Structure formats: C-alpha cells, structure tokens
C-alpha positions as CSV (number, residue, x, y, z in Angstrom):
1,X,-60.8,34.6,13.0
2,X,-57.7,32.9,11.5
3,X,-54.4,34.1,12.8
4,X,-53.4,35.6,9.2
5,X,-56.8,37.5,9.4
6,X,-55.7,39.3,12.4
7,X,-54.2,43.0,11.7
8,X,-50.8,43.4,12.7
9,X,-50.2,45.8,15.6
10,X,-49.5,49.1,14.4
11,X,-49.9,48.4,10.8
12,X,-53.7,47.5,10.1
13,X,-53.2,47.5,6.3
14,X,-50.1,45.1,6.0
15,X,-52.3,42.1,5.5
16,X,-49.6,39.7,6.2
17,X,-52.1,36.6,5.4
18,X,-52.0,37.6,1.5
19,X,-50.2,34.5,0.5
20,X,-47.6,35.2,-2.4
21,X,-47.9,31.9,-3.9
22,X,-51.6,32.2,-3.9
23,X,-51.7,35.9,-5.0
24,X,-50.1,35.5,-8.4
25,X,-53.1,36.2,-11.1
26,X,-53.0,32.4,-12.7
27,X,-52.7,30.7,-9.5
28,X,-55.4,32.5,-7.9
29,X,-57.4,31.4,-11.0
30,X,-56.3,27.9,-10.9
31,X,-57.2,27.6,-7.2
32,X,-60.8,29.1,-7.6
33,X,-61.2,26.8,-10.3
34,X,-60.4,23.8,-8.3
35,X,-62.3,24.9,-5.2
36,X,-65.3,25.0,-7.3
37,X,-64.6,21.3,-8.6
38,X,-63.9,19.3,-5.5
39,X,-63.1,16.0,-7.4
40,X,-60.6,17.9,-9.4
41,X,-60.2,18.8,-13.1
42,X,-58.5,17.5,-16.0
43,X,-55.4,19.4,-17.1
44,X,-57.3,20.3,-20.5
45,X,-60.0,21.6,-18.6
46,X,-58.0,23.6,-16.4
47,X,-56.1,25.0,-19.2
48,X,-59.2,26.2,-20.9
49,X,-61.0,27.8,-17.7
50,X,-57.8,29.7,-16.9
51,X,-56.8,30.9,-20.4
52,X,-53.3,29.5,-20.0
53,X,-50.6,27.6,-22.4
54,X,-49.5,24.2,-21.6
55,X,-46.1,25.5,-20.3
56,X,-47.6,28.2,-18.0
57,X,-49.9,25.7,-16.5
58,X,-47.7,23.3,-15.9
59,X,-45.3,25.5,-14.1
60,X,-48.0,27.3,-12.1
61,X,-49.2,23.7,-11.1
62,X,-45.7,22.8,-10.2
63,X,-45.6,25.8,-7.7
64,X,-48.8,25.0,-6.3
65,X,-47.9,21.4,-5.9
66,X,-44.5,22.2,-4.3
67,X,-46.5,24.5,-1.6
68,X,-48.7,21.5,-0.8
69,X,-51.7,23.1,-2.2
70,X,-52.5,20.8,-5.3
71,X,-51.9,17.2,-6.1
72,X,-51.3,16.2,-9.7
73,X,-52.7,12.7,-10.6
74,X,-51.5,10.9,-13.6
75,X,-53.9,8.2,-15.2
76,X,-55.5,7.0,-18.0
77,X,-59.1,7.7,-19.4
78,X,-59.6,4.8,-21.6
79,X,-56.2,4.2,-23.2
80,X,-55.3,8.1,-23.2
81,X,-53.2,9.4,-20.6
82,X,-55.1,12.0,-18.4
83,X,-53.5,14.5,-15.9
84,X,-56.1,15.4,-13.3
85,X,-55.6,18.1,-10.6
86,X,-57.2,18.6,-7.4
87,X,-56.8,20.6,-4.1
88,X,-55.3,18.8,-1.0
89,X,-57.2,19.1,2.3
90,X,-54.4,21.6,3.6
91,X,-54.6,23.5,0.1
92,X,-58.3,24.0,0.6
93,X,-57.8,25.3,4.1
94,X,-55.1,27.7,3.1
95,X,-57.2,28.9,0.2
96,X,-60.1,29.7,2.4
97,X,-57.9,31.4,5.1
98,X,-56.3,33.5,2.2
99,X,-59.9,34.4,1.1
100,X,-60.8,35.5,4.5
101,X,-57.9,38.0,4.4
102,X,-58.8,39.0,1.0
103,X,-62.5,39.8,2.0
104,X,-61.0,42.0,5.0
105,X,-58.8,44.0,1.9
106,X,-62.0,44.7,0.0
107,X,-64.1,45.5,3.3
108,X,-61.2,47.9,4.5
109,X,-61.1,49.4,1.1
110,X,-64.9,50.0,0.8
111,X,-65.0,51.5,4.3
112,X,-62.1,53.9,3.3
113,X,-63.9,54.7,0.1
114,X,-67.3,55.3,1.8
115,X,-65.5,57.3,4.5
116,X,-63.7,59.7,1.8
117,X,-67.3,60.1,-0.1
118,X,-68.8,61.2,3.0
119,X,-66.0,63.6,3.6
120,X,-66.3,64.8,0.2
121,X,-70.2,65.2,0.2
122,X,-69.6,67.2,3.5
123,X,-67.2,69.6,1.7
124,X,-69.5,69.7,-1.2
125,X,-72.4,71.0,0.9
126,X,-70.2,73.4,3.0
127,X,-69.0,75.0,-0.5
128,X,-72.5,75.1,-2.0
129,X,-73.8,76.6,1.2
130,X,-70.7,79.3,0.9
131,X,-71.4,80.1,-2.6
132,X,-75.5,80.5,-1.7
133,X,-74.3,83.4,0.9
134,X,-71.9,85.0,-1.3
135,X,-74.6,85.1,-4.0
136,X,-77.1,86.4,-1.7
137,X,-74.6,88.9,-0.3
138,X,-73.7,90.3,-3.8
139,X,-77.4,90.8,-4.5
140,X,-77.4,93.5,-1.8
141,X,-74.2,95.1,-2.4
142,X,-72.4,93.1,-0.2
143,X,-74.3,93.9,2.8
144,X,-75.8,91.0,5.0
145,X,-79.6,91.1,5.3
146,X,-81.6,90.9,8.4
147,X,-83.2,87.2,8.7
C-alpha cells in the first residue's frame, strides 16, 4: 500500500493522498486522457477530449508541467507546428498513487452507505413490527391476546 494510501492515525477520512494539483476537475480529466494515451496527445486533441479553451488548457498544462507530471513537446507535423503532451514517468506513478487513494475514498463511502442502509432497514423492520403489534392490539380493545 503506498504511503499516501495509509490512513492518518486518528483521522481515517483525512485522505492526505488526494493531491490538490491533480484533484482539480480539468487537471483530473487531462491526466486521465494522458494515461490512456502513453505516447501523448496533441494539444488540439486534449482540448477536444477535455472540453477546454486554449487558454484554460494552456494554464492547466503549465501547472501540471511545473509539478513534474507532464512534459510538453513542441515540434512539427509536416510544416505545421504541433504541441504534444504526455505524462512523465513520475507523473504516471503519482497519478496511479492518487487513484489508489481515490479508490479508498469510494470504497469507504460505499461501506458507510451500506452500513446506513442496513441500519435503516433494521429500524424500518422494527417500526413495521411495532405497527403490526399495535394494530393487532387495537383489534382486541388494546388487550394482548394469548399466543
């Protein structure tokens, strides 16, 4: 288990491994797109896949590049300039570590929701049982009947 996936002592829901650089919606989409394309993607393809404007995409890529998560390569496709983006090796590892923590968040939330559903079902069963007993007693003038 990566260190970032280990719950903090006394704070099991702190999720310290949720990296703020990655966690932003647009950057999460960019990294997901890039991990699915190991050779990288052209700027225009990333823009289309993530639904970002040129300016937004440039700014988010700059943040990811400064954090060492992506590399931006400038080159040419024929005579046309082309910018290609890809994950760095460190970026790939960091994103996979982030995903492990995110999976733990989802697992914890699902378990908590399941516990609440079980408690709700138990409470509902108890309520229905009490209602049935009350209805039976009222049929007999409030007197309990022998079994």
